[in-house]
N, C-alpha and C positions, 0 to 999 in steps of 0.2 A: 374516814376511819382514823381513830387515834393510832399513832405509830406504835404505841406500846402493845396494842392488840393485833398488830399486823405480823404475820408470819411469812417470811420470804425464803424460798428454797433456791440456793445458789449452786450451780454446777460450775466447778472451778478446776483449773489446771493444778499442777503441784504448787503448793504455797511456798515457793522458793524465791528468795530475793535476788537470785542471780540471772533472771531473765524478765522481759517486760510483762508477759502474761502473769507470771507469779507475783510480781510487784503490784500489779493492778488488782489481782484477786485478794492479796493480803490487805492492801490499803482500803479498798472499798468495803470488804467484810468488816474490818475493824471499825471503820467510820460509821457504817450502818448500825453496828452493835452499840456504838456510843449514843445513838439517837434513841435507844430504847426498843427498837424493832427487834423481834425475835427472828434469828436467822438459823438456817440449817444448811450446812455445807456438805456437798457430795463432791469428792475430790479424786484426782488421779491416784492410781495405786502407789506411785512413788512419792507422794506428797509427804513432807515432814509435818510435824504437829504445828498448829497455830496457837500459841499460848493464849489462854483465856477464851478460846472459841472451840467448841467440839466439832469434829468433822468425821465423816465416814469415807474411807478410801474404797476404791474398787473400779473406778473408771479407767479406760485404757490410757496409758501414758502418752503425753504430748511432747515432752522434752526429755529424752529423745522420743520421736513419734513412733508408735507401734504400727505395724501393718494390720490391714483388715479392720480399720477403725469403724466404718458403718456397721459391719456385722457384729462386732463386739459391743457396740452401743445398743444394737437391737436386742442382744441377749441380756444386756444389763437393765433393760427398761422396767422389768417387773419389780426388782428389788428397789430401784430408784423411785418408782411410783409409790411403793410402800413406805419408803423412807420419807417422802415428801407429801404424804397423803393429807396432812392437816395444814399445808401451806396454801395461802390464798394466791400467791404469785410465784412463778418460777422464772428464773433469770439465768440464762447461759452466759457466763462472763467471758467465754472464749468461743470463737466461731466453730471449731470442730465439734462441739457438743450441742450445736443448735438443733440438729435433728432429734436428739434425745429429749430436749426440752419440749419440742412439738409433740413427740410421742407420749410424754408423761403428763402433759397439761390437762387433758381430759375436760376441756371446756373452760379451764381457768386461763386468765391472761398470762402470757409468757413473753419475755423480752430476750433479745440477743444483743450482745455488744460486738460491734464491728471495729476491730483495731486497725487493720491495715491490709497487708498482702493476703491474709487468709480470707478476706472477703472475695477476692478474685479466685483464690484457690478453691474455695467452697462452691462458688456459683458458676464458674466457667466450665467445668467438666461436662461432657456429653454423657449420655447413658443414665443408668439408674442413680448413680451417686449424685450427679448434678441435679437431677429432678428432685431427689430427696431434700437436698439443701435449698433449692429454690422454693420448694413448697414450704419448708420450715421458715425461711425468712419471710416469705409472702404472708404466711398465716399468723405471724407474731403481732402482738399488740404494739410493738415498736422495736425498730432496730436502732440502737444507740450508737452513733458513729462518733469516734473520738476526735475527728477533725472534719472540716468541710471537704477536704480532698477525699477522705475515706467515703464520705457520703456520695461524692460524684462517682466513685468506683462502684458503689452499691447500685446506683441508678443506671449504670450502663447495662446491668443485667435485669434489674427489677425497677423500671421507671415509676411504678405506682406503689412501691413499698412504703409502709408507714415508717418514717425515719425522722430522727432529730439528732442534733449535734450537742454532745456534752463532753467537753474536754476533760482530760485527766487532772487530778490534783497533784499536790506535791507535799512531802513531809517537811514542813517548816521546822519542826523541832529537831530533826536530824542534824541541821546545820547551825543550830543556835549557839553552840560553843566553839565554833571555828574562830580563829583570830580574824579581826578586821584586816582587809587587804592592806591598808596603810601601815599596819604593824608587822607585816611579814617581810622577812629577808629572803629574797628569792634569786636563784639562778634563772635566767629566762627559760621558761618551760611551757610547752604546749601540752595540754592534757586532752585526751580523747577517751570517752567511756562508751564502749559499744563492742559487739562481737566483731571479730576480724572476718568479715565477709563482704562481698561486693557492694551491697546496699549501703553499708556504713562508710564507704569512701576512704578506707584506710590507705589504699595504694596511692591515690592522688595526694593524700596528706603527707605520706613519706616523701614523695617526689617534691612536694612544696617545701618541706623541711630542708631538703638538700639545697634548694635554690635560696631559701631564706638565710641559710648559714653563710652565704657569701656576704651578707650584710651584718649578720649577728653570729660570729664564729662559735660562741659558746652556747648557742641555742640547743635545747634539749626537747625531746618529745616522749611522752609516756602514754601508752595505749593500754587501757584496762578493759578486758572483755574476753570472753571465751574464744579459744583457738581450735576447737575440735570439730565444729560443724562443717567446715569447708577447708579440708587440708590442702587442696590444690591452690586455693586463693592465699592461704597462709604461706605456702611455699613461695608463691609469687611475691608476696610482700617481703619475706625474708631475703629473697634474691635481690630485690630492689635495695634493701638496706645494705646488703653486701656490695652491690654494684657501686653505690654512692659512698662507700666507706663510712657508713653511719653506725657501725657497731657500738661505738661508745656514746652515741647521741640519741638513738631511738630504742626504746624498750617495749617489747610486747610482753606484758606481765601475765596475761591470761586472767582467770577469775581470782579475785582477792577477797579477803574478809572485810567486814564493814569498817573496822578501825583503819585498815590500810588504805581503803578507798578514800575515806575522809582525810587521811593524811596527805594523799596525793592532791585532793581538791585544795587543801590548805597550802600546799607547796607550789601550785601552778601559777602561771602568769596569765595565760589565755586558755580558754576552752575552745576546741575546734573539732567538730565532727561534720565533715562535708558529705552528707548523705546524697545518694543517687537513686534514681529509679532504674532498676535493673530488671528488664523484661516486665513481668507482672509484680515484681517485688519492690516495695516502696516503704518509706518511713511513714507510718500512720499518724504519728503525733510528735514525738521528740521530747519526752519528759526530762531527759538528761540536761536539756538546755535550761529548764527551770531550776534544776538542782545546781547547775553551774552558777546561775544567778544568785541563788541563796548562799553559795560559797563565795560570793563577791568577785566572780570572774567575768571579764568581758567575753562575749561569745561571737564566734564565727560559725555560720551555718550556710546551707544552701536553700534554694527555693523549691527543692524536690519534695513531693508528697505533702504531708500535712504540717511541715515544719513552720510554714508562714503563719499558722495559727498560734504558734508559740513564740517565735522570734519576730519582733517588730523592727524592720530594717531601719537603721539609723537612730533608733530609740533605745531598744534593749539589746541590740547586737548588730552585727553586719550579716546581711543575707545576700550571698553571692549567687549568680546564675549557675545552676548545676552544669550547664553545657559549656561553661567557659572558666574552668578551674585552673588550667595549667598556667595561665598568666596572672589571674587575679588572686588566687589563693596565697602564693608566697608574698605578694605585695601587701595583702591584708594582714598577714601575720606580722610582717616587719613593721607596718605602720602602727598596729595596736601595741606592740612591745615598745616601740620607740616613743610613741605619743601617750605618755602616762595620763595626761589630762583627759584626753578622749576616752581612753580605756576606763578611767575612773568614772566618767559620766555614764558610759554604757553600763558598767557594772552596777552602779547605784540604781539606775532605772530598772535593770534586770532583777535586782534584789527586791525592789519595791513591788514589781508586778508579780513575781513568784510568791511573795509573802501574802498576796491577796487571794491566791488560788489554793487554799488548803483543801485536803480531802474531806474535812467536815462540811465545808461549803458545797462540795460536789455531792456528798451523800444526801444533802437536803434536796437537791435537784432530782436525784433518783427517787426519793420518797414521794415527791410530788407526782412523778411519772407513774409510780406504782399505784398511787391513790386514784389517778385519772383512769388507769387501766381497770380498776375495780368498779368504777362507776359507769363505765361505758359498756 
């Protein structure tokens, strides 16, 4: 089928750039629209507008998540079916709406994207809720996993699920106007972009900064990401900052606007987000490492979750064992800041790889998948 005659119904979270689900929904919707395919978005009630693309709000909010989600989705199914009645394919871009995609498909192929921790959160529960989601995932034409690790988590619960791996893209144009690293005047600064919660490894990062400052006394660390979802953990991080007398060295900035975020990418020396697997919570992909590459920064990451799909150890960054951060992380930070040649080599390779992973390239993979779903 010619893509210009294809109509795709997308169930999306709020189209906000401030969290991973929102960024994914925005970027994939825009990239699909650029191919000429007709898309119809059904979004969370709290979604902002998506310029250039019409959407209908009304799905239960996911960020923050509303209670009674399956029941609210059940009551929403009739108007969603009506809204998407002339679409050939339905795609739930986030795991919590998977059951709604199944209920609304009516014999049409439907797809589900599995990002990370919500694969476990959706499929693990016992009782009616777990059965609903396991049926939805099992009946889909394909579960699109953003990393190989996410696919392994899916197969723990559904060994025979139809699944494939399509990694996320990155907005190359967002970073096109940042100054080249060689032209920047910088105080040695480690940048982390991610919510302040256990999975993102902010606490071990702060502890590593304290040790690294013994070798680099003027070292700074900036953390950009929301601080509201886990107040207890944020308090623990702030206590660590106070204990190590890092009040003038470590900043927890919370959520910032686009211009401020890009300014911090431009000012940083090293990007470091030492993610961890915290119970069933894990990093599904790690798009921020690609963004750091586009910003010309050498990257330090861990081998937890799906990050190894993004960061190639010794080539585009340093990939540390998540189980051994206390000794290795401060050493890696010091080495990358002091060894400018190695830092530049890693940064150049990271930029080259990220530049090849545009969202337009990813959208073409999705179109091929939709077309196969329509012919089977």
